[in-house]
C-alpha positions, -999 to 999 in steps of 0.1 A, spaced: -152 84 -77 -143 53 -73 -129 34 -41 -101 15 -37 -85 -3 -11 -45 -1 -3 -38 -34 17 -4 -37 38 16 -71 33 48 -74 54 72 -101 66 58 -96 104 21 -80 97 -6 -78 76 -30 -49 73 -68 -50 57 -76 -18 42 -112 -19 55 -124 18 46 -107 28 13 -98 59 -5 -118 80 -36 -95 80 -66 -102 93 -96 -84 68 -114 -56 38 -110 -26 60 -121 -38 84 -87 -50 51 -71 -7 41 -78 1 77 -62 -19 65 -32 -1 33 -27 34 49 -29 22 73 -3 11 43 18 44 24 12 62 57 20 47 59 54 52 18 62 88 23 51 93 50 74 75 40 106 97 5 102 129 23 104 115 48 126 110 18 151 147 6 144 130 -28 126 142 -46 95 121 -56 71 132 -82 40 101 -74 19 62 -67 13 39 -50 -7 9 -32 -7 -16 -42 -32 -44 -29 -40 -77 -36 -46 -105 -18 -70 -149 -14 -53 -151 -49 -61 -119 -61 -41 -100 -71 -73 -70 -70 -77 -53 -41 -95 -23 -37 -86 7 -46 -59 33 -23 -53 65 -35 -34 70 -15 -1 111 -12 -15 100 10 -44 93 41 -21 129 43 -12 136 54 -54 
């Protein structure tokens, strides 16, 4: 099963996923990106931090960009 990496980029911080997650395909990786985005947004809101942007950048096993999901997408 392919491994995908979910890097978080925001206005005030950046996190590089060094471990990754095994997902059967890019659709499953998109679902994982949504889950990650919801978690980041929830933590920022609970900490009463406002942010204007950011995204989850998903990379494949070769660390090539597969998709970029805006964090604000987690609100929908």
